[in-house]
C-alpha positions as CSV (number, residue, x, y, z in Angstrom):
1,M,3.0,-4.6,37.6
2,A,-0.4,-5.5,36.4
3,N,-0.4,-2.8,33.7
4,T,3.0,-3.9,32.5
5,L,1.9,-7.6,32.3
6,S,-1.3,-6.5,30.4
7,R,0.7,-4.6,27.9
8,M,3.2,-7.5,27.5
9,E,0.3,-9.9,27.0
10,R,-1.3,-7.5,24.4
11,D,1.9,-7.4,22.5
12,G,2.3,-11.2,22.5
13,L,5.3,-11.3,24.8
14,I,3.8,-13.3,27.6
15,V,1.0,-15.8,28.2
16,R,-0.8,-16.3,31.5
17,K,-2.0,-19.7,32.7
18,K,-3.9,-20.6,35.8
19,H,-1.8,-22.1,38.5
20,P,-2.4,-25.9,38.7
21,S,-2.9,-26.0,42.5
22,D,-3.6,-22.4,43.6
23,K,-6.8,-21.0,42.0
24,R,-5.9,-17.5,43.2
25,A,-2.6,-17.5,41.3
26,Q,-1.5,-17.3,37.7
27,Q,1.7,-18.4,36.1
28,V,3.4,-16.0,33.6
29,F,5.5,-17.4,30.7
30,L,7.5,-15.7,28.0
31,T,6.4,-16.4,24.5
32,D,8.8,-17.4,21.7
33,K,8.5,-13.8,20.4
34,A,9.8,-12.5,23.8
35,R,12.6,-15.0,23.9
36,E,13.8,-13.9,20.5
37,M,13.9,-10.3,21.7
38,E,15.6,-11.0,25.0
39,A,19.2,-11.1,23.9
40,E,18.9,-7.9,21.8
41,A,17.1,-6.1,24.7
42,K,19.8,-7.2,27.2
43,E,22.5,-6.1,24.8
44,A,20.9,-2.7,24.3
45,A,20.5,-2.2,28.0
46,L,24.1,-3.0,28.7
47,A,25.3,-0.6,26.0
48,A,23.1,2.2,27.4
49,D,24.4,1.4,30.9
50,Q,28.0,1.5,29.7
51,S,27.5,4.7,27.9
52,L,25.7,6.4,30.8
53,F,28.3,5.5,33.3
54,S,31.4,5.8,31.1
55,G,34.3,7.1,33.2
56,F,32.6,6.4,36.5
57,R,34.5,4.2,39.0
58,H,32.5,1.3,40.4
59,F,31.7,2.9,43.7
60,E,30.6,6.1,41.9
61,R,28.2,4.2,39.7
62,E,26.7,2.4,42.7
63,L,26.4,5.6,44.6
64,M,24.7,7.4,41.7
65,L,22.2,4.5,41.3
66,E,21.4,4.7,45.0
67,Y,20.8,8.4,44.8
68,M,18.6,7.9,41.7
69,R,16.5,5.3,43.5
70,K,16.0,7.6,46.5
71,A,15.0,10.5,44.2
72,I,12.5,8.4,42.4
73,A,11.0,7.1,45.7
74,N,10.8,10.6,47.0
75,T,9.0,11.8,43.9
76,Q,6.5,8.9,44.0
77,R,5.9,9.5,47.7
78,N,5.2,13.2,47.0
79,G,2.8,12.4,44.2
80,R,4.9,13.8,41.4
81,L,5.2,10.5,39.5
82,P,2.9,7.5,39.2
83,P,4.3,4.4,40.8
84,A,6.5,2.3,38.5
85,S,4.5,-0.5,36.8
């Protein structure tokens, strides 16, 4: 997660601010640049999802997603992939 936030900050998509009452915490806010990209990104993700699962019934889609999550978790546990960030 930290790497993802660092990249997003580098790319001008988020800003981090110190939490007003908890000195250990930071607050993360989307920038205007990120908000402008949000609708387009959601639309692209939905189109990809619909294309990938075209012809699947709802329960088949959910089952496939569960199997994919398990396979990724197994791969991470076995050291084949770095943890998602």
